N, C-alpha and C positions, 0 to 999 in steps of 0.2 A: 421343690422351686423349679417349677418347669418353665418359666417365663424367662425372657431375655430382658434383663434391666441394664439400663446404661447411663452412667453418671457423666455429663461433659462438664469438667471443671475449668473456668476460665483463671488461668495462671496469670501471675505478674501484676495482678490488680495493685495499685499503689506504686508502681513502677514510674509512671508520669502522667501528665494530665490527659496524655492522647489516649494512652491505656484506660484510665479510668473512665474517660468519656465514653469510648465504646463499651467498656463492661456496665456502666450504668443504663446505657441506651438498652442493651440486650436485656438486661432485668427487667427496666421499666416496660418494656415492649412483649414480654412474656416469652422471649426466646432463650433464656438462660436460667439456671436452676441452682447453680453453685459456682462458688469463686472464692480465691483464696489472696491475702494481702501479703506484700513484700514489704514487712514492718522497717527494714534500715533505709528504704528509697526514699527520695525526695516527694513522691506523690501519696505515702502513706497516710498522711493524717487526713488528705481529702477522702480517700478509700475508706478509713475508719469512720468518718463523720457519717459517710453515707450509709455504712453498715448499722450504726448507731441509730440512725433516723429511719431505717428500712428493717427492722428486725425480722419481717416475713421473709427475707432473702436467707439463703443458707450461704453465710460469708464465714470463712475462716482464717487462719494464719499460714502464709506460704513461707515456712522456715528457710531464711535465706544465709546460707554459709559461705557463698561464691559471690564474686562481682565481674562475669565474663567481659564486661566493656570497660575495661582498665582505664583506657584513654578517653574514650567518648563520653562516659557516664560514671563516673567513681563514687562509691560508697564504702563506708566502713562498718565494722561490727557496733554494737550498742555497747558493748561491755570492754572493748579495747584490748581486749586480751591480746598479748603479742604473738600467740601462736595462731590466731585467727587472721592476721594481717600481715601484707608484707611491708617492707621499710617505707612506702609512701602511705602506710595507714589504711591501705584498701584491702577489702577481702580477696582471697586467693581467686585467681580467674577461673579454674576448673575444679572438679570434684576431686581429681586425683592429686592436685597440688594441695587442696583444703585437707585431706586424709593424710599426705604424707607430712604435712606440719603441725597439725592440731593436736593438743592435748586434749584427752576425753572430758576432764573436768571443764576445761574452757568452752568446749562444744556444748556439753550440757547446759553450762550456766548461760551460754549466748542464746540456746532453745528457750530456756524459762524466760529470759529477759524479754525476747520478741513477744513471747505468749503474754506476758504479764504487761506489758507495754500497751498492748491492745485492750486487755483488761481493765487496766486502770484508766484508759481513757472513756470508759463505759461500755465497749464493744463486748458483745457474747459471742465468740467464736463458735460456729458449728461445727468445724473440724479443724485438722491439720495436716499440712503436707510438706515435703522437703523439695525445695527449688534445685534443679539438676541433679536430683536423687543423691545430694551430698550426703543424707544420713543414712542411706542404704547399706554403708560397710562393704561395698563391693570393689573397693581399691585398697584395701589393707585393714582398714580398722574395722574388724568384724564385730566387735562389741558395741558399734555405734548405733546398730538398729535396737537392738535390746534396750539400750540405755533410753533411747527415744521413745520406744514403746513404754517404758516404765513412766517417762515423764507424761505422755498422753493419759496414762492408765490412773495417775494420780490425778490430773487435770480433770478427767473424764471426757476427752475428746476422742473421736474416730481419727483413723490416721489412713493415708494413702500407701498401701502397700498391698503385694499380692499374696495370697494364701495359697493359691493354686498356680502352678507354673504352666504356661503354655508354650513349648518349643520354639514355635515360630515368632514369638515374641521376645525372644532372647537377644538383646543388643549385640551387634557383630563384634565390638570390642570385648564382651563379656563372655567367659568359657561356661557352656551349657551346665556344666557339674556345680559351677558358683551360683548359677541363676536359680538351680533348683535347691541349692542349700540355703539361699536367701529365702526361697518360698518355704521351706521347712521352718527356718529359725523364725519367719514372720508369723507363721501360723501358731507356732507353741508359744512365742511370746506376746502375741497378739492375744490368745487365750489365756494366758497365765495372768496378764494384765487387765483383761476385761475391755479389751479395746476393738471396737468394730472396725472392720475393713472390707474393701470389696474381695470378690474371689480372684478376678483377673485385673491385669494391669494391662492396657493395650497401649502400645507406644506409638504415638501419631508421626513421630519421624519417618516411619516406614511409608508415610502417606506421600507420594510424589506430586510436587506442587504444580508440574505442567506448565505451558506456556500461557495458558488463559485461565480467567476466572472459571469458565464453564467447565474446563478440563480438571480443574483442580476439584471444584464442587462434585464432579461426577467421580474421581478418585477417592474422595473423603466419604461419599454415600457408599460405594462399593467396598471401601475397606471396612466400615463401620457396621454394615447389615451381617457381615459374617461374624459376629461376637457369637460366644457360646451361650447355652443356656446358665443361667446365673447371674450375678451381679458383677458386671464390669464396669473399669472406669478408664476416660481417655480424658485428655486435655487439649485446650487450645490457648492462645495468647491474641486475643483480640485487640486490635488497636486503630485509631484512625489514620488515614494517609498524611500526615502532616509533616512539616517540616521539623519539628521536634523529633517525631519518631524515626524520619530518616537520618537525622543527625547522631541518632543512637545507635541503630543497627542495620545492618546490611539486609537483614531479612524483614523489612518492613513491610514489603508487599505481601509476603506470606501471612503475617500478622493482620494487614488490612482485608486479606481474602478470607481469614477465619473468621473475622468480624461479618463479612457480608454471608458466608455460609452459615452461620449461626442465625442470623436474620432472615434467611432465604425460605419461604415457605415451600419450597420444593423438598428441602433438606428434611424438614420436619414430617410432610407428607409421606416420605420414603421409609423414613422410620416406622410410620403408623402401619404403612403397608405391609412391612416386613416383621411386624409382631414385635418391635423393640419399644420398651417403654422408658421414655426419659424420666431419671427420679433423681431426687437432691440426696445430699447427705443425711438431711434429717429424715428421709424416707429410708434410706439406707438403715439406720439406727433402729426404724421401725420394725423393718423387714427382719432384723437380727434378733428382735425380741421375739418374735413368732416361731421362730426354729426351734 
């Protein structure tokens, strides 16, 4: 596989209407190929309905075990397990908090509940990923990733996790050795459970926002045209610049710019010029079958 393939997944579909409207517009305008739904969130049913009505799009489940906006925009788990929520009935704010408090059985049950909520509504998820990487097991719960991949294997869904480490992609707060171990475990248990995954995960947090949209767009393009050969995945969080979005998060402008950059013809022209093939998770499954 000598080509450069890139999945750009729109995370946080289902968060709220402002996120949903942006994601739906990107799909309908042909600017987006993959997205995942936050099932516990208030806008989930709208996103799930869109997926059901548009089965041609690769839309999966954004497994949500954290709630980073505790005060502005709270939500709880589907199962109501005590180890997954704080005293206010909200999911833990950070992945570290989740791993510190959760019980494995509770976390797995919540994972299954979120997937089956979408399935029972009539959605046919194309893939699964983890909000804030809470299920990667990089904060103490080392068995979290194998247990998650076992669920994906039984359900027959691809999962977002890297099977090949890129040292430059190691998050600053994560030891390089742990990053490498996670890659080995990911590849091993992904193969064991027959779960298709990308080769590389490209963390977009390393892309500087800049002072203007044009600066952000240039940074976005320059960062992603450097991906290695093989299948890489990165993610965006597109949303409209509404009062609703501004009330939820202080990063609303970055999210709006991510919506704009995905819709910008210059972005897609740059990828084409540099030989980067944008694919969906369904394309990933087909490419893995050819290996």
